[in-house]
C-alpha positions as CSV (number, residue, x, y, z in Angstrom):
1,M,16.0,-15.7,-21.8
2,E,12.4,-15.8,-20.6
3,D,11.0,-19.2,-19.7
4,G,7.4,-18.1,-19.2
5,S,7.4,-18.5,-15.4
6,V,5.9,-15.8,-13.2
7,Q,8.1,-14.1,-10.6
8,F,6.1,-13.1,-7.5
9,E,7.2,-10.1,-5.4
10,V,8.6,-11.2,-2.0
11,F,8.6,-7.6,-0.8
12,P,5.9,-5.6,-2.6
13,T,6.4,-1.9,-3.1
14,D,2.8,-1.2,-4.2
15,M,-0.4,-2.4,-2.5
16,H,-4.1,-1.5,-3.1
17,L,-6.6,-2.6,-0.5
18,R,-10.4,-2.3,-0.5
19,R,-13.2,-2.6,2.1
20,I,-16.7,-2.8,0.8
21,D,-19.7,-3.4,3.0
22,P,-23.0,-2.7,1.3
23,E,-25.0,-3.0,4.5
24,R,-23.1,-0.1,6.1
25,N,-22.8,1.9,2.8
26,M,-19.0,1.5,3.1
27,R,-16.8,1.6,-0.1
28,R,-13.2,2.5,1.0
29,F,-9.8,2.2,-0.6
30,Y,-6.3,2.2,0.9
31,R,-3.3,2.5,-1.5
32,M,0.4,2.3,-0.4
33,T,3.5,2.8,-2.6
34,V,7.2,2.8,-1.8
35,Q,9.2,5.2,-3.9
36,P,12.9,6.2,-3.7
37,D,13.6,9.8,-2.8
38,L,16.4,12.1,-4.0
39,F,18.5,11.7,-0.8
40,G,19.0,7.9,-0.9
41,G,16.1,7.1,1.3
42,A,12.6,5.9,0.5
43,S,9.1,7.3,1.0
44,L,5.9,5.3,1.9
45,I,3.1,7.2,0.1
46,R,-0.3,6.4,1.5
47,A,-3.7,7.4,0.1
48,W,-7.1,6.5,1.4
49,G,-10.7,7.5,1.2
50,R,-14.1,6.5,-0.3
51,I,-13.9,4.7,-3.7
52,G,-14.6,7.2,-6.4
53,T,-13.1,10.2,-4.6
54,R,-9.5,11.6,-4.4
55,G,-9.3,10.9,-0.8
56,R,-6.4,12.0,1.4
57,Q,-2.7,11.4,1.1
58,M,0.3,11.2,3.5
59,V,4.0,10.7,2.9
60,D,6.2,8.8,5.5
61,V,10.0,9.3,4.9
62,H,12.3,6.3,5.8
63,S,16.1,6.0,5.7
64,D,16.1,3.2,3.2
65,E,13.7,1.1,1.0
66,G,13.8,-1.9,3.4
67,M,12.4,0.1,6.3
68,A,9.7,1.6,4.0
69,V,8.7,-1.9,2.8
70,N,8.6,-3.1,6.4
71,A,6.3,-0.2,7.3
72,L,4.1,-1.0,4.3
73,M,3.8,-4.7,5.3
74,A,3.0,-3.8,9.0
75,L,0.3,-1.3,7.9
76,A,-1.2,-3.8,5.4
77,A,-1.5,-6.4,8.2
78,R,-3.3,-3.9,10.4
79,K,-5.7,-2.9,7.6
80,R,-6.4,-6.6,6.8
81,Q,-7.4,-7.0,10.5
82,R,-9.9,-4.2,10.0
83,G,-11.5,-5.9,7.0
84,Y,-9.6,-4.6,4.0
85,S,-8.7,-7.1,1.3
86,L,-6.7,-7.1,-1.9
């Protein structure tokens, strides 16, 4: 039964960050997603680049979803220190 309340994610598996600075002509994105793999582990898929382009992509393989989420959170914290926001 649904009561209309909203459930917030404690451990997000998807995050999209942006860094926009018009004075420096900077419009960047950084997207991270945790997805299960076929062998019981999880992959952290990272994509980054200039907004409006395909950008680059990298896949980091982890032994379980918890470790992949921890890597996502640590990477998101570093990106926020560099000026990226949600």
